[in-house]
C-alpha positions as CSV (number, residue, x, y, z in Angstrom):
1,M,-17.1,-1.7,-0.3
2,L,-16.0,-4.6,1.8
3,T,-16.3,-4.9,5.5
4,Y,-13.1,-5.1,7.6
5,E,-13.3,-8.9,7.8
6,E,-14.0,-9.2,4.0
7,S,-11.0,-6.9,3.3
8,Q,-8.8,-9.1,5.5
9,Q,-9.9,-12.1,3.6
10,A,-9.3,-10.3,0.3
11,I,-5.8,-9.4,1.3
12,D,-5.1,-12.9,2.4
13,E,-6.3,-14.1,-1.1
14,L,-4.2,-11.4,-2.9
15,I,-1.1,-12.5,-0.9
16,S,-1.7,-16.1,-1.8
17,E,-1.7,-15.2,-5.5
18,L,1.8,-13.7,-5.4
19,P,5.1,-15.6,-5.7
20,P,6.6,-16.4,-2.2
21,A,9.9,-14.7,-3.2
22,I,8.2,-11.3,-3.0
23,F,7.8,-11.8,0.7
24,R,11.5,-12.6,1.3
25,D,12.7,-10.7,4.4
26,L,9.2,-9.3,5.0
27,N,9.5,-11.0,8.4
28,C,6.6,-9.2,10.1
29,G,4.2,-9.7,7.2
30,V,1.2,-7.7,5.9
31,S,-1.4,-6.4,8.3
32,L,-4.7,-4.7,7.8
33,T,-5.2,-2.1,10.5
34,E,-8.5,-0.3,11.3
35,E,-6.7,3.1,11.3
36,T,-7.4,6.2,9.3
37,L,-4.1,8.0,8.9
38,Y,-3.0,11.3,7.3
39,D,0.4,12.5,6.4
40,E,1.8,15.9,7.4
41,N,0.0,17.5,4.4
42,G,-3.4,16.1,5.4
43,L,-3.4,13.5,2.7
44,L,-4.8,10.0,3.4
45,I,-2.3,7.3,3.9
46,L,-3.7,4.1,2.4
47,G,-0.7,1.8,3.2
48,Q,2.8,1.9,4.6
49,Y,6.0,-0.1,4.3
50,H,8.1,-0.1,7.4
51,V,11.7,-1.1,8.0
52,Q,12.5,-1.2,11.7
53,P,16.1,-0.2,12.7
54,N,18.7,-2.8,13.5
55,G,17.0,-5.5,11.4
56,L,14.1,-5.8,13.8
57,G,11.6,-6.3,11.1
58,R,10.0,-5.3,7.7
59,Y,6.3,-5.1,7.3
60,V,3.4,-3.6,5.4
61,N,0.3,-2.1,6.9
62,I,-2.9,-1.4,4.9
63,H,-5.1,1.0,6.6
64,Y,-8.8,0.0,6.3
65,G,-10.1,3.3,7.7
66,S,-8.2,5.3,5.1
67,M,-9.3,2.9,2.4
68,L,-12.9,3.3,3.5
69,L,-12.7,7.1,3.3
70,A,-11.0,7.1,-0.1
71,H,-12.9,4.2,-1.7
72,G,-15.8,3.2,0.5
73,Y,-18.3,4.3,-2.2
74,L,-17.0,1.6,-4.6
75,P,-18.7,-1.8,-5.1
76,P,-17.0,-4.8,-3.6
77,D,-14.9,-5.8,-6.7
78,A,-13.6,-2.3,-7.2
79,F,-12.8,-1.9,-3.5
80,R,-10.9,-5.2,-3.7
81,N,-9.0,-3.8,-6.7
82,Q,-8.0,-0.8,-4.6
83,L,-6.8,-3.1,-1.9
84,K,-4.8,-5.0,-4.5
85,S,-3.3,-1.8,-5.9
86,T,-2.3,-0.5,-2.5
87,L,-0.8,-3.9,-1.5
88,H,1.2,-4.1,-4.7
89,H,2.4,-0.5,-4.2
90,E,3.7,-1.3,-0.7
91,L,5.3,-4.6,-1.8
92,T,7.1,-2.6,-4.5
93,H,8.5,-0.4,-1.8
94,H,9.7,-3.6,0.0
95,L,11.3,-5.1,-3.1
96,E,13.0,-1.8,-3.9
97,S,14.2,-1.5,-0.4
98,L,15.9,-4.9,-0.6
99,A,17.5,-3.8,-3.8
100,G,18.7,-0.5,-2.4
101,D,16.4,1.4,-4.9
102,K,14.3,4.4,-4.0
103,S,12.6,5.0,-7.4
104,L,9.0,4.5,-6.0
105,E,9.8,6.6,-2.9
106,I,11.0,9.4,-5.2
107,Q,7.9,9.1,-7.5
108,D,5.6,9.2,-4.4
109,A,7.3,12.4,-3.3
110,I,6.8,13.9,-6.8
111,D,3.2,12.8,-6.9
112,V,2.5,14.5,-3.5
113,R,4.1,17.7,-4.7
114,R,2.0,17.7,-7.8
115,M,-1.1,16.9,-5.8
116,L,-0.4,19.8,-3.4
117,S,0.3,22.2,-6.2
118,G,-3.0,21.2,-7.9
119,R,-1.5,19.6,-10.9
120,R,-2.8,16.4,-12.3
121,L,-0.9,13.3,-11.2
122,L,0.9,11.3,-13.9
123,R,0.2,7.7,-12.9
124,R,3.0,5.2,-13.1
125,R,2.2,1.9,-14.6
126,P,1.2,-0.5,-11.9
127,P,3.5,-3.4,-11.1
128,S,3.2,-6.4,-13.4
129,E,0.7,-9.0,-12.2
């Protein structure tokens, strides 16, 4: 695993590897929080994409506490890969939001229903790197 500070540095590095166009209109940026969050079903929330009403801001939060619970047993490189996967997932929500697309939102809802019903998740291919 990585410490909170190492995770923040990893996220900063991961952001710097991406094309700046991905961050268009993400005016409140990407933040690493110390929180451990659960959804209404008791499932961990690793990251969130937010759009504030009336154009007040778009931003991504990655929740270190949740990441630690889900992936804290992993060695540093594997933990970093989980941070990367979560960051890319949330940035995909951002890009789809800008395009008026809800495909990933729909897929997330399907995945949650499958998880809650005990069926195996069918993983979507991660975004291109």
